[in-house]
Structure formats: C-alpha cells, structure tokens
BALUM-341015 format. One record per residue (C-alpha): residue number from 1; x, z, y. Coordinates in Angstrom, 3 decimals, always signed. Each point is the difference from the previous one (the first is absolute). Last residue first. Layout:
pt n NUM, east X, up Z, north Y
...
***
This chain:
pt n 317, east +18.363, up +2.945, north +31.163
pt n 316, east +3.117, up -1.156, north -2.127
pt n 315, east +1.837, up +3.399, north -0.220
pt n 314, east -2.083, up +1.234, north -3.001
pt n 313, east -2.039, up -2.708, north -1.698
pt n 312, east -3.576, up -0.644, north +1.116
pt n 311, east +1.007, up -2.835, north +2.347
pt n 310, east +1.564, up -1.846, north -2.916
pt n 309, east -3.366, up +0.150, north -1.793
pt n 308, east -1.587, up -1.537, north +3.066
pt n 307, east +2.386, up -2.839, north +0.170
pt n 306, east -0.436, up -0.737, north -3.705
pt n 305, east -3.841, up -0.036, north +0.614
pt n 304, east +0.691, up -2.597, north +2.728
pt n 303, east +1.865, up -2.238, north -2.299
pt n 302, east -2.697, up +0.311, north -2.754
pt n 301, east -2.545, up -1.053, north +2.612
pt n 300, east +1.770, up -3.090, north +0.908
pt n 299, east +0.563, up -0.757, north -3.789
pt n 298, east -3.645, up -0.310, north -0.529
pt n 297, east -0.151, up -3.566, north +1.242
pt n 296, east +2.717, up -1.144, north -2.498
pt n 295, east -1.964, up +2.017, north -2.729
pt n 294, east -2.964, up -2.277, north +0.844
pt n 293, east -2.637, up +1.700, north +2.122
pt n 292, east -2.220, up -3.003, north +0.633
pt n 291, east +0.989, up -2.268, north -2.842
pt n 290, east +2.633, up -2.635, north +0.048
pt n 289, east -1.311, up -3.210, north -1.480
pt n 288, east -0.494, up -1.727, north -3.518
pt n 287, east -3.694, up -0.489, north +0.648
pt n 286, east -0.951, up +1.523, north -3.490
pt n 285, east +2.570, up +2.840, north +0.335
pt n 284, east -0.987, up +0.688, north +3.663
pt n 283, east -3.716, up +0.147, north -0.921
pt n 282, east +0.785, up +2.472, north -2.788
pt n 281, east +1.858, up +2.382, north +2.389
pt n 280, east -2.671, up -0.530, north +2.826
pt n 279, east -2.799, up +0.894, north -2.296
pt n 278, east +1.709, up +3.288, north -1.019
pt n 277, east +0.310, up +0.909, north +3.623
pt n 276, east -3.605, up -0.864, north +0.678
pt n 275, east -0.956, up +2.201, north -3.021
pt n 274, east +2.070, up +2.929, north +1.330
pt n 273, east -1.611, up -0.388, north +3.462
pt n 272, east -3.331, up +0.171, north -1.396
pt n 271, east -2.794, up -1.336, north +2.355
pt n 270, east +0.109, up -3.241, north -1.722
pt n 269, east -0.100, up -3.819, north +1.064
pt n 268, east +1.560, up +0.744, north +3.416
pt n 267, east -0.803, up +0.901, north +3.515
pt n 266, east -3.867, up -0.357, north -0.552
pt n 265, east -0.594, up +3.815, north -0.921
pt n 264, east +2.001, up +1.276, north +3.057
pt n 263, east -2.961, up +1.351, north +1.839
pt n 262, east +1.197, up +2.504, north +2.520
pt n 261, east -1.140, up +3.623, north -0.261
pt n 260, east -0.459, up +2.138, north +3.085
pt n 259, east +2.604, up +2.781, north -0.092
pt n 258, east +0.415, up +0.178, north +3.887
pt n 257, east +3.457, up -1.756, north -0.283
pt n 256, east -1.443, up -2.798, north -1.935
pt n 255, east -0.499, up +0.232, north -3.896
pt n 254, east +1.418, up -1.964, north -2.916
pt n 253, east -0.466, up +0.525, north -3.704
pt n 252, east +2.383, up -1.477, north -2.717
pt n 251, east +2.431, up +2.991, north +0.066
pt n 250, east -1.125, up +2.170, north +2.853
pt n 249, east +0.920, up -1.981, north +3.121
pt n 248, east -0.916, up +1.330, north +3.493
pt n 247, east +0.188, up -2.287, north +2.953
pt n 246, east +0.583, up +0.327, north +3.733
pt n 245, east -0.737, up -2.557, north +2.685
pt n 244, east +1.724, up -2.819, north +1.719
pt n 243, east +3.568, up +0.971, north +0.825
pt n 242, east -0.004, up +1.645, north -3.294
pt n 241, east +0.100, up +3.483, north -1.557
pt n 240, east -0.297, up -0.525, north -3.885
pt n 239, east -0.863, up +3.107, north -1.761
pt n 238, east +0.709, up +0.019, north -3.826
pt n 237, east -1.153, up +2.486, north -2.618
pt n 236, east +1.850, up +0.203, north -3.341
pt n 235, east -1.557, up +1.936, north -2.956
pt n 234, east -1.212, up +3.341, north -0.994
pt n 233, east -2.775, up +2.012, north +1.708
pt n 232, east +1.113, up +3.717, north +0.148
pt n 231, east +2.659, up +2.413, north -1.105
pt n 230, east +2.983, up -1.777, north +1.410
pt n 229, east +3.266, up +1.208, north -1.613
pt n 228, east +1.238, up -3.245, north -1.155
pt n 227, east +0.602, up -1.173, north +3.651
pt n 226, east +0.766, up -2.961, north +2.086
pt n 225, east -0.286, up -0.563, north +3.774
pt n 224, east +0.714, up -3.472, north +1.443
pt n 223, east +0.387, up -0.891, north +3.719
pt n 222, east +0.403, up -3.675, north +0.651
pt n 221, east +0.986, up -1.328, north +3.231
pt n 220, east -0.302, up -3.362, north +1.835
pt n 219, east +2.814, up -0.688, north +2.483
pt n 218, east +0.322, up -3.602, north -0.508
pt n 217, east +3.399, up +0.532, north -1.744
pt n 216, east -1.556, up +2.115, north -2.683
pt n 215, east -0.215, up +3.757, north -0.192
pt n 214, east -0.498, up +2.569, north -3.042
pt n 213, east -0.487, up +3.522, north -0.238
pt n 212, east -0.130, up +1.845, north -3.340
pt n 211, east -1.215, up +3.638, north -0.877
pt n 210, east +0.319, up +1.430, north -3.572
pt n 209, east -1.602, up +2.758, north -2.182
pt n 208, east +0.459, up +0.831, north -3.566
pt n 207, east +3.566, up -1.086, north -0.354
pt n 206, east +0.947, up -0.352, north -3.617
pt n 205, east +1.798, up +1.994, north -2.727
pt n 204, east -3.162, up +0.394, north -1.966
pt n 203, east +1.060, up +3.644, north -1.098
pt n 202, east +0.761, up +1.751, north +3.219
pt n 201, east -1.761, up -2.641, north +2.323
pt n 200, east +2.439, up -0.997, north +2.699
pt n 199, east -0.650, up +1.399, north +3.546
pt n 198, east -1.195, up -2.264, north +2.817
pt n 197, east +1.098, up -3.379, north +0.940
pt n 196, east +0.795, up -1.798, north +3.214
pt n 195, east +0.265, up -3.826, north +0.379
pt n 194, east +1.254, up -2.217, north +2.800
pt n 193, east -0.150, up -3.741, north +1.031
pt n 192, east +1.028, up -2.360, north +2.611
pt n 191, east +0.011, up -3.937, north -0.250
pt n 190, east -2.710, up -0.459, north -2.716
pt n 189, east -0.285, up -3.667, north -0.955
pt n 188, east -2.720, up -1.909, north +1.899
pt n 187, east -3.238, up -1.813, north -0.847
pt n 186, east -1.977, up +2.785, north +1.568
pt n 185, east -2.545, up +0.085, north -2.859
pt n 184, east +2.681, up -0.657, north -2.780
pt n 183, east +2.557, up +2.529, north +1.427
pt n 182, east -2.874, up +2.679, north +0.152
pt n 181, east -1.269, up -1.011, north -3.350
pt n 180, east +3.448, up +0.202, north -1.744
pt n 179, east +0.813, up +3.569, north +1.569
pt n 178, east -3.490, up +1.106, north -1.002
pt n 177, east +0.043, up -0.906, north -3.683
pt n 176, east +3.642, up +0.999, north -0.283
pt n 175, east -0.765, up +3.435, north +1.213
pt n 174, east -1.874, up +0.766, north -3.228
pt n 173, east +2.435, up -1.099, north -2.575
pt n 172, east +3.702, up +0.228, north +1.189
pt n 171, east -0.675, up +2.712, north +2.639
pt n 170, east -2.603, up +2.226, north -1.505
pt n 169, east +1.231, up -0.165, north -3.485
pt n 168, east -1.763, up +0.432, north -3.331
pt n 167, east +1.547, up +1.845, north -3.039
pt n 166, east -0.479, up -1.369, north -3.639
pt n 165, east -1.848, up +0.760, north -3.176
pt n 164, east -3.105, up +0.787, north +2.010
pt n 163, east -2.695, up +2.572, north -0.976
pt n 162, east -3.685, up -1.171, north +0.835
pt n 161, east -1.631, up +0.888, north +3.252
pt n 160, east -1.479, up -3.449, north +0.386
pt n 159, east +2.449, up -1.095, north +2.773
pt n 158, east +2.797, up +1.235, north -2.104
pt n 157, east +1.362, up +3.462, north -0.822
pt n 156, east +3.258, up +1.788, north +0.256
pt n 155, east -1.133, up +3.283, north +1.586
pt n 154, east +0.216, up +0.761, north +3.835
pt n 153, east -1.590, up -3.401, north +0.306
pt n 152, east -2.834, up +0.179, north +2.604
pt n 151, east +0.151, up -3.341, north +1.782
pt n 150, east +0.195, up -1.292, north +3.601
pt n 149, east +1.208, up -3.170, north +1.583
pt n 148, east -0.899, up +0.092, north +3.703
pt n 147, east +0.733, up -2.875, north +2.367
pt n 146, east +0.106, up -0.531, north +3.607
pt n 145, east +0.680, up -3.702, north +0.954
pt n 144, east +1.084, up -0.588, north +3.620
pt n 143, east -0.234, up -2.871, north +2.577
pt n 142, east -1.242, up -2.764, north -2.511
pt n 141, east -1.070, up -3.134, north +1.927
pt n 140, east -3.338, up -1.590, north -0.573
pt n 139, east -1.851, up -3.216, north +0.793
pt n 138, east +3.188, up -2.251, north -0.323
pt n 137, east -1.506, up -1.858, north -3.088
pt n 136, east +2.818, up +1.497, north -2.153
pt n 135, east -0.906, up +3.533, north +1.137
pt n 134, east -3.664, up -0.657, north -0.786
pt n 133, east +0.807, up -1.252, north -3.511
pt n 132, east +2.134, up +3.072, north -0.579
pt n 131, east -2.657, up +2.571, north +1.160
pt n 130, east -2.578, up -1.658, north -2.479
pt n 129, east +2.674, up -0.101, north -2.721
pt n 128, east +0.418, up +3.620, north +0.343
pt n 127, east -3.530, up +0.843, north -0.491
pt n 126, east -0.449, up -2.646, north -2.858
pt n 125, east +2.955, up +1.743, north -1.817
pt n 124, east +2.514, up -2.688, north -0.780
pt n 123, east +3.035, up +0.972, north +1.960
pt n 122, east -0.727, up +3.604, north -0.903
pt n 121, east +0.420, up -0.786, north -3.669
pt n 120, east +3.887, up -0.509, north +0.155
pt n 119, east +0.296, up -0.505, north -3.812
pt n 118, east +3.192, up -1.867, north +0.297
pt n 117, east +0.248, up -3.547, north -1.303
pt n 116, east +2.442, up -2.077, north -2.192
pt n 115, east -0.805, up -3.588, north -0.772
pt n 114, east +2.591, up -1.825, north -2.004
pt n 113, east +2.962, up -1.985, north +1.268
pt n 112, east +2.345, up +1.722, north -2.146
pt n 111, east +2.923, up +0.519, north +2.218
pt n 110, east -2.297, up +0.724, north +3.054
pt n 109, east -1.878, up +2.536, north -1.987
pt n 108, east +3.338, up +1.570, north -1.382
pt n 107, east +1.370, up +0.125, north +3.642
pt n 106, east -3.084, up +1.939, north +1.204
pt n 105, east +0.258, up +2.347, north -2.740
pt n 104, east +3.695, up +0.821, north +0.519
pt n 103, east -1.049, up +0.512, north +3.766
pt n 102, east -2.763, up +2.359, north -0.892
pt n 101, east +2.534, up +1.915, north -2.357
pt n 100, east +2.425, up +0.513, north +2.842
pt n 99, east -2.854, up +1.059, north +2.422
pt n 98, east -1.085, up +2.875, north -2.348
pt n 97, east -3.016, up +1.089, north -1.523
pt n 96, east -1.043, up -3.482, north -1.067
pt n 95, east -3.023, up -2.520, north +0.445
pt n 94, east -1.845, up +2.866, north +1.572
pt n 93, east -2.953, up -0.734, north -0.286
pt n 92, east -1.330, up -1.524, north -3.394
pt n 91, east +2.214, up -2.668, north -1.244
pt n 90, east -1.440, up -3.491, north -0.724
pt n 89, east +1.881, up -2.108, north -2.382
pt n 88, east +0.384, up -3.674, north -1.170
pt n 87, east +1.479, up -0.047, north -3.434
pt n 86, east +3.207, up -1.854, north -1.136
pt n 85, east +1.138, up +2.875, north -2.215
pt n 84, east +2.875, up +0.712, north +2.558
pt n 83, east -2.809, up +0.336, north +2.750
pt n 82, east -1.920, up +2.579, north -2.147
pt n 81, east +3.317, up +2.021, north -0.554
pt n 80, east +0.838, up +0.008, north +3.658
pt n 79, east -3.575, up +1.160, north +0.834
pt n 78, east +0.502, up +2.731, north -2.642
pt n 77, east +3.268, up +1.364, north +1.565
pt n 76, east -1.414, up -0.273, north +3.525
pt n 75, east -3.287, up +1.758, north -0.692
pt n 74, east +1.322, up +2.728, north -2.342
pt n 73, east +0.422, up +2.883, north +2.629
pt n 72, east -3.319, up -0.765, north +1.488
pt n 71, east -1.776, up +0.897, north -3.115
pt n 70, east -1.908, up -2.948, north -1.663
pt n 69, east -2.689, up -2.126, north +1.451
pt n 68, east +1.965, up -3.219, north -0.657
pt n 67, east -2.026, up -3.260, north -0.220
pt n 66, east +1.442, up -2.575, north -2.224
pt n 65, east -0.191, up -3.863, north -0.321
pt n 64, east -0.113, up -3.024, north -2.282
pt n 63, east -0.630, up +1.437, north -3.405
pt n 62, east -0.832, up -2.879, north -2.320
pt n 61, east +0.589, up +1.885, north -3.379
pt n 60, east +1.080, up +3.646, north +0.409
pt n 59, east +3.805, up +0.095, north +0.564
pt n 58, east -0.328, up +2.045, north +3.334
pt n 57, east -2.067, up +2.763, north -1.649
pt n 56, east +2.929, up +0.745, north -2.477
pt n 55, east +2.594, up +0.307, north +2.740
pt n 54, east -2.376, up +2.243, north +2.029
pt n 53, east +0.077, up +2.480, north -2.969
pt n 52, east -2.670, up +2.734, north -0.322
pt n 51, east -2.418, up -2.329, north -1.429
pt n 50, east -3.533, up -1.390, north +0.376
pt n 49, east -1.761, up -3.199, north -1.195
pt n 48, east -3.520, up -1.404, north +0.134
pt n 47, east -1.056, up +1.228, north +3.362
pt n 46, east -3.785, up +0.743, north -0.231
pt n 45, east -0.063, up +2.306, north +3.156
pt n 44, east -1.167, up +3.013, north -1.773
pt n 43, east +2.247, up -0.718, north -3.180
pt n 42, east +3.105, up -0.622, north +2.216
pt n 41, east -0.582, up +3.362, north +1.785
pt n 40, east -0.158, up +1.920, north -3.216
pt n 39, east +2.860, up -1.716, north -1.407
pt n 38, east +2.053, up +0.945, north +2.967
pt n 37, east -1.111, up +3.531, north -0.072
pt n 36, east +0.970, up +0.374, north -3.772
pt n 35, east +3.437, up -1.803, north +0.385
pt n 34, east +1.179, up +1.814, north +2.931
pt n 33, east +2.609, up -1.787, north +2.156
pt n 32, east -2.001, up -3.212, north +1.093
pt n 31, east -0.314, up -3.622, north -0.648
pt n 30, east -3.254, up -2.003, north -0.259
pt n 29, east -0.051, up -3.510, north -1.493
pt n 28, east -2.256, up -3.015, north +0.314
pt n 27, east -1.509, up +0.366, north +3.450
pt n 26, east -1.769, up -3.259, north +0.508
pt n 25, east -0.303, up -1.785, north +3.283
pt n 24, east -2.113, up -3.087, north +0.531
pt n 23, east -2.673, up +1.548, north +2.245
pt n 22, east +0.801, up +3.198, north +1.792
pt n 21, east -2.621, up +2.868, north -0.014
pt n 20, east +1.584, up +1.546, north -3.174
pt n 19, east +3.412, up -0.061, north +1.836
pt n 18, east -1.238, up +2.428, north +2.608
pt n 17, east -1.288, up +2.650, north -2.477
pt n 16, east +3.192, up -0.308, north -2.072
pt n 15, east +1.974, up +0.370, north +3.246
pt n 14, east -1.787, up +3.218, north +0.860
pt n 13, east +0.795, up +1.032, north -3.662
pt n 12, east +3.743, up -0.508, north +0.582
pt n 11, east -0.325, up +2.167, north +3.092
pt n 10, east -1.380, up +3.100, north -1.730
pt n 9, east +2.223, up -0.441, north -3.044
pt n 8, east +0.417, up -2.610, north -2.604
pt n 7, east +3.283, up -1.394, north +1.361
pt n 6, east +1.494, up -3.518, north -0.704
pt n 5, east -2.667, up -2.776, north -0.054
pt n 4, east +0.593, up -3.113, north -1.806
pt n 3, east -1.239, up -3.600, north +1.001
pt n 2, east -1.483, up -2.971, north -1.635
pt n 1, east -1.183, up -2.677, north +2.475
***
C-alpha cells in the first residue's frame, strides 16, 4: 500500500519509525513546510519523493492513503483535501481544533465512504489496552482517573527542543488525549465538566496552565492537570483508581498502585502505541471496516472539548 506522510517533525519521524515495522506499506512521499529539512528526513528514511505541497504528493502514482502529522491548525483542512482526492486518511490528534470542523470532517468521511481515523494513540498503548480489556470483561470499574500532562514550553519548541512554526494548545491537543480516553474507558459521554486556565503567555498567546474536571453518568470522575510550565519529566501520567486496584500508566508501560511493573508485552503484536495505531488504520482499509478511533468515534471527545472551551469564556462558568 503506497502512502504519503505529511509532517517531517518529531511526531512525523515517530510514524516513520512505526511504518518501517509494518509489512506491505510504503511511504512514497513526504510533505512538510521547510524544503531542506524535509529532504533530509526523506533521505534518512529512503522516501523517494518530498515536497512542500500536499496536492503534489496526493498525485503520486498509486497513492491510497495519507497520514497527517502536520500542525493542529491544518488537520481538518488537509484531511478534507485528502478525502476529496479519494484517499484514506489518518489525522494525528486532534482531528480538528473546533467542533464545527470536526463535524464537517465526519460528514465528508460519510459522503466519501473512505476510511478516516484520528490518531488517538492512548486507545492503542498496551498499558491502556490492558485496562480496557479488563473493563470489558467486567473485572474492573473505573472510579476516577487522575492525569497529569506536563511539558516545559515557555518557548515555541517541539518535543525534541526544536523551534516550532506553529503554536500548540493545552485544550484542543493535549486534553483531547485524556478526554477521549476517559470516555472510551468508561463507555460514556461526559455529563458534567469544567475547565480553569491560568494567564496567557505574552507572546505565544496560549494558556500555559489548565485544570479540567469531568464526570460521566456512572459517577466516574476524571481530574486532569496540564502545564507548559513544568520543569521536570515531560509527558502524560495516568492513575486509574478502580474498584479492584489502582494502576499507573506511563505511555506503553503499566504499574500497580505500589509501582510494581505489570507485564503487558503479550497484549498486542507490538509495545509501541503509535505502531499499533498505524496497524489499525491499514487493517481497516484492507478489511473495509470502521477503525477503532474513526473520526465518527472521535466526535464525542470534540463535543466535550467544545463544552470545556465554552466554560472558559467569561459569563459561562
């Protein structure tokens, strides 16, 4: 299957690493903003074509699908462009930065009949899969998820410390991971929610700290703290407080409440959540079925994010 990858930054490279481990998939074009850095990444990963224009990549011979790892603000526009060109598409989280754009994307997917999937990696991390399977088996019930998402981004840099050409967002990007996962693990849509944010950065124009609370009809709670001011370990750390045990998830690794490791090496065919996410996308295309984390399934998280954004506006608390 010939595919194109949009975005040659830190996360685009993570997908190139994952795709190299999946049989029957060939990246035939790499798209990104800077010609020199795009060409350098293409050479390293032996991608035969690179360009700064998505339209040009979409016309490469035999292309069936696109993976979008571009700036958040471009996700919906580029996904719609891919679907209009007759290509299946996976959009890195979030699928859009507004509910209206997410709804347009879902409609375009339904009209086209193509596969369109969101990059909700947490659904695929072996650690969270282990929890999900036990929930489905009736062995666990989530009472509360306590989540910390922390980075140090007082300057506009990516996960590798390199300058960014776009501005990240705590709510529409980083909170989306946890909002979706909480609703996925509980199997319910958020019924009550609130959001608080700290001061805006004077030049980046974004909130650097945020607190979010969610509740679902079962009574399960989610408490999420996010910060771009954290000078310490980066990443997202999940604590599941359940009726039968407490569990700590750190990306693909899992521990019990006393920090003893739990073996999740046999949960799936890989220990990489990104690789497993990519495998699901291509399997759905080949099997002509809805993927886990289809854009339709992602819409519930986008609806909750829109409610949270509204709660941040003066007079709507």
